[in-house]
C-alpha positions as CSV (number, residue, x, y, z in Angstrom):
1,X,35.7,6.1,-15.8
2,X,35.2,2.8,-14.1
3,X,31.6,3.7,-13.3
4,X,29.0,6.1,-14.7
5,X,29.5,9.6,-13.3
6,X,27.2,11.6,-15.7
7,X,23.7,12.4,-14.4
8,X,21.0,11.1,-16.7
9,X,19.6,14.7,-17.1
10,X,23.0,16.4,-17.6
11,X,22.1,17.4,-21.2
12,X,19.0,19.3,-19.9
13,X,21.1,21.8,-17.9
14,X,21.0,24.5,-20.6
15,X,20.4,28.1,-19.5
16,X,19.9,29.8,-22.9
17,X,19.9,33.3,-21.3
18,X,23.6,32.9,-20.6
19,X,24.3,30.2,-23.2
20,X,23.8,32.6,-26.0
21,X,26.6,34.8,-24.6
22,X,29.2,32.1,-25.3
23,X,28.5,32.5,-29.1
24,X,28.0,36.3,-28.8
25,X,31.4,36.7,-27.3
26,X,33.0,34.9,-30.3
27,X,31.1,37.1,-32.7
28,X,32.1,40.2,-30.6
29,X,35.7,39.1,-30.8
30,X,35.3,38.9,-34.6
31,X,34.6,42.7,-34.6
32,X,30.8,42.9,-34.2
33,X,29.7,45.5,-31.6
34,X,27.3,43.8,-29.1
35,X,24.1,45.1,-27.7
36,X,23.1,42.9,-24.8
37,X,19.4,42.4,-24.6
38,X,19.6,38.8,-23.2
39,X,19.7,39.2,-19.4
40,X,17.6,41.1,-16.9
41,X,20.5,43.1,-15.2
42,X,19.4,46.7,-15.0
43,X,22.9,47.7,-13.6
44,X,24.7,46.2,-16.6
45,X,22.4,48.1,-18.9
46,X,23.4,51.4,-17.2
47,X,20.5,52.0,-14.8
48,X,22.1,53.8,-11.9
49,X,21.7,52.6,-8.3
50,X,20.7,55.6,-6.3
51,X,23.5,57.0,-4.0
52,X,21.2,56.8,-1.0
53,X,20.8,53.1,-1.4
54,X,24.6,52.8,-1.6
55,X,24.9,54.8,1.6
56,X,22.7,52.3,3.4
57,X,25.1,49.5,2.3
58,X,28.1,51.6,3.4
59,X,26.4,52.0,6.8
60,X,25.8,48.3,7.1
61,X,29.4,47.5,6.1
62,X,30.6,49.6,9.0
63,X,28.8,47.3,11.5
64,X,31.2,44.6,12.5
65,X,28.5,41.9,12.7
66,X,27.8,42.4,9.0
67,X,31.1,40.6,8.3
68,X,30.1,37.4,10.1
69,X,27.8,34.5,9.4
70,X,24.1,35.1,9.5
71,X,21.8,32.6,11.2
72,X,20.8,29.7,9.0
73,X,17.5,31.1,8.0
74,X,18.8,34.7,7.7
75,X,19.2,37.8,9.9
76,X,16.5,37.7,12.5
77,X,15.8,41.5,12.5
78,X,15.4,41.4,8.7
79,X,13.1,38.3,8.8
80,X,11.0,39.9,11.6
81,X,10.8,43.1,9.5
82,X,9.6,41.2,6.4
83,X,7.1,39.2,8.4
84,X,5.6,42.3,9.8
85,X,5.5,43.8,6.3
86,X,3.7,40.8,5.0
87,X,1.2,40.7,7.9
88,X,0.3,44.3,7.2
89,X,-1.5,43.1,4.1
90,X,-4.7,41.1,4.2
91,X,-4.0,37.4,3.8
92,X,-1.8,34.7,5.3
93,X,0.2,35.6,8.3
94,X,3.8,34.5,8.8
95,X,6.5,34.7,11.5
96,X,10.2,35.3,11.1
97,X,10.6,31.5,11.3
98,X,8.6,31.2,8.0
99,X,11.2,33.2,6.1
100,X,14.4,31.7,4.6
101,X,17.1,33.6,2.9
102,X,19.1,32.2,0.0
103,X,22.0,33.3,-2.2
104,X,19.7,34.5,-4.9
105,X,16.4,32.9,-6.0
106,X,18.3,30.5,-8.2
107,X,19.6,28.9,-5.1
108,X,16.1,28.8,-3.6
109,X,14.7,27.3,-6.7
110,X,17.4,24.6,-6.8
111,X,16.5,23.6,-3.2
112,X,12.8,23.7,-3.6
113,X,12.8,21.2,-6.5
114,X,15.9,19.3,-5.3
115,X,14.4,18.2,-2.0
116,X,11.0,17.1,-3.4
117,X,10.3,13.4,-3.6
118,X,11.5,12.2,-7.0
119,X,7.9,11.3,-8.1
120,X,6.4,14.6,-6.9
121,X,6.0,17.0,-9.8
122,X,5.3,20.7,-10.0
123,X,3.2,22.0,-12.8
124,X,5.0,24.8,-14.6
125,X,4.0,27.5,-17.1
126,X,5.1,27.5,-20.7
127,X,6.9,29.7,-21.6
128,X,8.6,29.4,-18.3
129,X,11.7,31.0,-16.7
130,X,14.1,28.2,-17.4
131,X,15.6,28.0,-13.9
132,X,12.3,26.7,-12.7
133,X,11.4,24.2,-15.5
134,X,15.0,23.0,-15.8
135,X,15.4,22.2,-12.1
136,X,11.9,20.7,-11.8
137,X,12.5,18.3,-14.7
138,X,16.1,17.6,-13.5
139,X,14.9,16.5,-10.1
140,X,12.3,14.2,-11.6
141,X,14.4,12.8,-14.4
142,X,11.7,13.4,-17.0
143,X,10.3,16.3,-19.1
144,X,8.5,19.1,-17.3
145,X,4.7,19.0,-17.1
146,X,3.4,22.3,-18.6
147,X,0.4,24.5,-18.8
148,X,0.3,27.1,-21.5
149,X,0.4,30.9,-21.4
150,X,-1.6,32.0,-24.5
151,X,0.1,34.6,-26.8
152,X,-3.3,35.1,-28.5
153,X,-5.0,36.1,-25.2
154,X,-2.5,38.4,-23.6
155,X,-0.5,35.4,-22.3
156,X,-3.3,34.5,-19.9
157,X,-3.4,30.8,-18.9
158,X,-6.5,28.7,-19.2
159,X,-7.6,27.5,-15.7
160,X,-9.5,24.6,-17.3
161,X,-6.2,23.3,-18.8
162,X,-4.5,23.6,-15.4
163,X,-7.3,21.7,-13.7
164,X,-7.4,19.0,-16.4
165,X,-3.6,18.5,-16.2
166,X,-3.8,18.2,-12.4
167,X,-6.7,15.8,-12.6
168,X,-5.0,13.5,-15.1
169,X,-1.6,13.4,-13.3
170,X,-1.7,12.2,-9.7
171,X,2.1,12.9,-9.4
172,X,1.5,16.7,-9.5
173,X,2.0,18.0,-6.0
174,X,2.3,21.7,-6.7
175,X,1.6,24.4,-9.2
176,X,4.0,27.2,-10.1
177,X,3.0,30.7,-11.2
178,X,5.4,33.5,-12.0
179,X,3.8,36.9,-11.3
180,X,4.7,39.2,-12.9
181,X,5.8,36.8,-15.5
182,X,9.3,36.2,-16.9
183,X,9.5,36.1,-19.9
184,X,6.2,37.4,-21.1
185,X,5.6,40.5,-18.9
186,X,2.1,39.2,-17.9
187,X,0.7,40.4,-14.6
188,X,-1.8,37.7,-13.5
189,X,-5.3,39.0,-12.8
190,X,-6.3,38.5,-9.2
191,X,-9.1,36.1,-10.1
192,X,-6.7,33.8,-12.0
193,X,-4.4,33.6,-9.0
194,X,-7.4,32.7,-6.9
195,X,-8.5,30.0,-9.4
196,X,-5.0,28.4,-9.2
197,X,-5.3,28.4,-5.4
198,X,-8.8,26.9,-5.6
199,X,-7.6,24.1,-7.9
200,X,-4.7,23.4,-5.6
201,X,-7.0,23.2,-2.6
202,X,-9.4,20.9,-4.5
203,X,-6.6,18.4,-5.2
204,X,-4.5,18.7,-2.1
205,X,-1.6,20.6,-3.7
206,X,0.7,23.4,-2.7
207,X,1.4,26.6,-4.7
208,X,4.7,28.2,-5.5
209,X,4.6,31.9,-6.6
210,X,7.8,33.5,-8.0
211,X,7.1,37.1,-7.1
212,X,10.5,38.6,-7.6
213,X,9.0,41.3,-9.8
214,X,5.9,42.0,-7.7
215,X,6.5,45.7,-7.4
216,X,7.6,46.3,-10.9
217,X,4.2,46.7,-12.7
218,X,2.8,49.4,-14.9
219,X,0.0,50.3,-17.3
220,X,-2.3,50.4,-14.4
221,X,-1.6,46.8,-13.3
222,X,-1.1,45.7,-9.7
223,X,0.3,42.4,-8.8
224,X,-1.9,40.1,-6.6
225,X,0.4,38.5,-4.0
226,X,-0.1,34.8,-3.1
227,X,-0.3,35.7,0.5
228,X,-3.5,37.7,-0.2
229,X,-5.4,34.8,-1.7
230,X,-3.7,31.6,-0.3
231,X,-6.2,31.2,2.6
232,X,-5.2,28.1,4.7
233,X,-3.5,26.3,1.8
234,X,0.2,25.5,1.9
235,X,2.3,27.8,-0.3
236,X,5.7,29.3,-1.0
237,X,6.4,32.9,-2.2
238,X,9.8,33.8,-3.7
239,X,11.0,37.4,-3.4
240,X,14.3,39.3,-3.5
241,X,16.1,42.6,-4.0
242,X,18.0,41.9,-7.2
243,X,15.4,43.4,-9.5
244,X,13.9,45.9,-7.0
245,X,16.9,48.0,-5.8
246,X,18.3,46.9,-8.3
247,X,21.2,44.8,-7.0
248,X,21.4,41.5,-9.0
249,X,25.0,41.0,-7.7
250,X,23.8,40.8,-4.1
251,X,22.5,37.3,-4.8
252,X,19.9,37.9,-2.0
253,X,16.4,36.4,-2.2
254,X,14.1,34.8,0.3
255,X,11.3,32.3,0.6
256,X,8.1,33.0,2.5
257,X,6.3,29.8,3.7
258,X,2.5,30.1,4.1
259,X,0.6,27.7,6.3
260,X,3.6,25.5,6.9
261,X,1.7,23.5,9.6
262,X,-1.4,23.0,7.5
263,X,-0.3,19.6,6.3
264,X,2.2,17.1,7.9
265,X,3.9,16.2,4.6
266,X,4.3,19.9,3.7
267,X,5.7,20.6,7.2
268,X,8.3,17.8,6.8
269,X,9.2,19.0,3.4
270,X,9.8,22.6,4.6
271,X,11.8,21.1,7.5
272,X,14.1,19.4,5.0
273,X,14.7,22.8,3.3
274,X,15.8,24.1,6.7
275,X,18.0,21.1,7.3
276,X,19.6,21.6,3.8
277,X,20.3,25.3,4.7
278,X,22.0,24.2,7.9
279,X,24.4,22.0,5.9
280,X,25.5,25.0,3.7
281,X,25.7,27.3,6.8
282,X,23.9,30.5,5.7
283,X,23.3,33.1,3.1
284,X,25.3,36.3,2.6
285,X,24.8,38.7,5.6
286,X,25.3,42.3,4.3
287,X,22.6,42.4,1.6
288,X,20.1,41.0,4.1
289,X,20.9,43.8,6.6
290,X,20.2,46.5,4.1
291,X,16.6,45.5,3.5
292,X,14.9,47.2,6.5
293,X,16.9,50.3,5.9
294,X,16.2,50.6,2.2
295,X,12.5,49.5,2.3
296,X,11.7,51.9,5.1
297,X,13.5,54.9,3.5
298,X,10.9,57.5,2.5
299,X,12.6,57.7,-1.0
300,X,12.1,54.1,-1.8
301,X,8.5,54.1,-3.0
302,X,9.2,57.1,-5.3
303,X,12.2,55.2,-6.6
304,X,10.1,52.2,-7.6
305,X,7.3,54.4,-9.1
306,X,9.9,56.2,-11.3
307,X,11.4,52.9,-12.5
308,X,7.9,51.4,-13.3
309,X,7.0,54.6,-15.2
310,X,10.1,54.2,-17.3
311,X,9.4,50.5,-18.1
312,X,5.8,51.2,-18.9
313,X,6.8,53.9,-21.4
314,X,9.3,51.5,-23.0
315,X,6.7,48.8,-23.1
316,X,4.4,51.1,-25.1
317,X,7.3,52.0,-27.5
318,X,7.9,48.3,-28.0
319,X,4.2,47.6,-28.8
320,X,4.0,50.6,-31.2
321,X,7.0,49.4,-33.2
322,X,6.0,45.7,-33.5
323,X,2.2,45.7,-33.4
324,X,1.6,45.8,-37.2
325,X,4.4,43.6,-38.5
326,X,3.1,40.8,-40.6
327,X,3.7,37.3,-39.2
328,X,4.5,38.7,-35.7
329,X,2.4,38.5,-32.5
330,X,3.1,40.7,-29.5
331,X,1.4,41.7,-26.3
332,X,2.4,44.9,-24.5
333,X,4.2,43.9,-21.3
334,X,2.5,44.9,-18.0
335,X,5.2,43.9,-15.5
336,X,8.9,43.0,-15.0
337,X,11.1,44.4,-17.8
338,X,10.9,42.0,-20.7
339,X,9.1,41.9,-24.0
340,X,8.4,38.9,-26.2
341,X,8.0,38.7,-30.0
342,X,6.4,35.5,-31.3
343,X,5.7,34.3,-34.8
344,X,2.8,32.7,-36.5
345,X,3.0,29.0,-37.0
346,X,5.3,28.2,-40.0
347,X,6.5,31.8,-40.3
348,X,10.1,30.7,-39.6
349,X,11.9,28.1,-41.5
350,X,15.5,26.8,-42.3
351,X,15.8,28.6,-45.6
352,X,15.6,32.1,-44.2
353,X,18.7,34.3,-43.7
354,X,20.1,37.8,-43.3
355,X,23.2,39.2,-45.0
356,X,26.2,39.3,-42.6
357,X,28.8,41.8,-43.5
358,X,31.5,40.7,-41.1
359,X,33.2,37.7,-42.8
360,X,34.6,36.2,-39.5
361,X,31.2,36.6,-37.9
362,X,29.6,34.8,-40.9
363,X,32.0,32.0,-40.6
364,X,31.2,31.6,-36.9
365,X,27.5,31.6,-37.7
366,X,27.8,29.0,-40.5
367,X,29.9,26.8,-38.3
368,X,27.2,26.9,-35.5
369,X,24.3,26.2,-37.9
370,X,26.2,23.3,-39.6
371,X,26.1,21.4,-36.3
372,X,22.4,21.0,-36.8
373,X,19.5,20.7,-34.3
374,X,19.0,24.5,-34.3
375,X,15.4,25.4,-33.7
376,X,13.8,27.9,-36.2
377,X,13.7,30.7,-33.5
378,X,17.3,30.2,-32.4
379,X,18.3,30.3,-36.1
380,X,16.7,33.7,-36.3
381,X,18.3,34.8,-33.1
382,X,21.8,33.7,-34.4
383,X,21.3,35.7,-37.6
384,X,20.2,38.8,-35.7
385,X,23.3,38.4,-33.5
386,X,25.7,38.1,-36.4
387,X,24.1,40.7,-38.6
388,X,23.3,43.4,-36.0
389,X,25.1,42.5,-32.8
390,X,21.8,42.6,-30.9
391,X,21.7,39.6,-28.5
392,X,18.2,38.3,-27.6
393,X,17.1,34.9,-26.3
394,X,15.0,32.4,-28.3
395,X,11.7,31.4,-26.9
396,X,12.7,27.7,-27.2
397,X,15.1,28.5,-24.3
398,X,12.0,29.1,-22.1
399,X,10.6,25.6,-22.3
400,X,8.2,26.7,-25.1
401,X,7.2,25.3,-28.4
402,X,6.5,28.8,-29.6
403,X,8.8,30.5,-32.1
404,X,10.1,33.9,-31.0
405,X,12.5,35.7,-28.7
406,X,12.6,37.6,-25.5
407,X,14.4,40.9,-25.1
408,X,14.7,43.4,-22.2
409,X,13.2,46.9,-21.7
410,X,16.3,48.0,-19.9
411,X,18.1,50.2,-22.4
412,X,18.0,53.7,-20.7
413,X,19.3,55.6,-23.7
414,X,16.3,56.8,-25.7
415,X,18.1,56.9,-29.1
416,X,19.8,53.6,-28.7
417,X,16.6,51.9,-27.6
418,X,14.8,53.3,-30.6
419,X,17.6,52.0,-32.8
420,X,17.3,48.5,-31.1
421,X,13.5,48.3,-31.7
422,X,13.6,49.6,-35.2
423,X,16.6,47.5,-36.3
424,X,14.9,44.4,-34.9
425,X,11.7,45.2,-36.8
426,X,13.5,45.9,-40.1
427,X,15.7,42.8,-39.8
428,X,12.8,40.5,-38.9
429,X,10.8,41.8,-41.9
430,X,13.9,41.2,-44.1
431,X,14.4,37.7,-42.6
432,X,10.7,36.7,-43.2
433,X,10.9,37.9,-46.8
434,X,14.1,36.0,-47.5
435,X,12.5,32.5,-47.7
């Protein structure tokens, strides 16, 4: 080309959760049956969407207006409903004008980081859901600034580390927390959410809380919402229906802005997000229109309780299978529907392997490994993929220096789930012994 057309950060746009599928599909085509544990799609894993939720969608689809554009920020009746729902809890109050709908939270996240000043940074957790850390570093043109979730301490962050990072780096304008956390399953204690808010207040920052899983908690845990503790500090909460209904294919999420007028710069930044929405017209209408109907249905709370009980039981199964495996560290998940296995430092190396019975799959694996630059945890994941057909995601794909992998707790078939857990345990032990 006559001039440079490739973005300087183009090589950073890697979404390992779906990237691993490209290789898995090749191995599947070679004759290895796949078990997909890489992505948080309850529907794809066989979790049924209740008929009564579908009936609400059918009713909405019969309304002619549901086939037209929505207002730029989203359907006014739905935003008014969500504002009233938010204001029914103690904490920050919002109006319908403080709520913005997006085509999924991935769309919202892209806009949130994309319209920040290039020098303004958001401090992200590590491990981190990669859509956040990737887009944050992409907008800034430099590596993400990270605070750490500690696998030795139930994945809890150290507020002193957060404060130290903020104090040292004057470019940090905001702090991100994901609660409940993806990938770790951590549910932040309320006091830690308050500490992050206090740090942000001390240094003049805003807070972003990805709360897409806020109702999916178990083992006695309850998620502390940002609106409950934000006070008069500027903040953004991200919510949606993809995990709750579940309806991931709806691509329907929203942003709640707290104290949007508390700071003139924050007010102008939020205005830029609205102006960006106007350029792209609006978000999809029909999913928005289902929200008041579904959330107000007397069956909805029981539906959520039932799902949380199932995930909590599976989290306990996961912990029981992996808790005493040498070289492995695990914490029982408390929210969302993921589980993480990490390894002690040095437990994984480039001399370990597993036997792969399918010759074509082995050839694909060898070709992939021969390219080089494969992290130790991804090497393990690739061997598990070729040897067992179980597709998980390496922790290195979550902006983390930890070695390990994330899997889901979504398999509804008890026998198959037991096979998945036990097979992973046995193959991990075999892999670690192979060095």
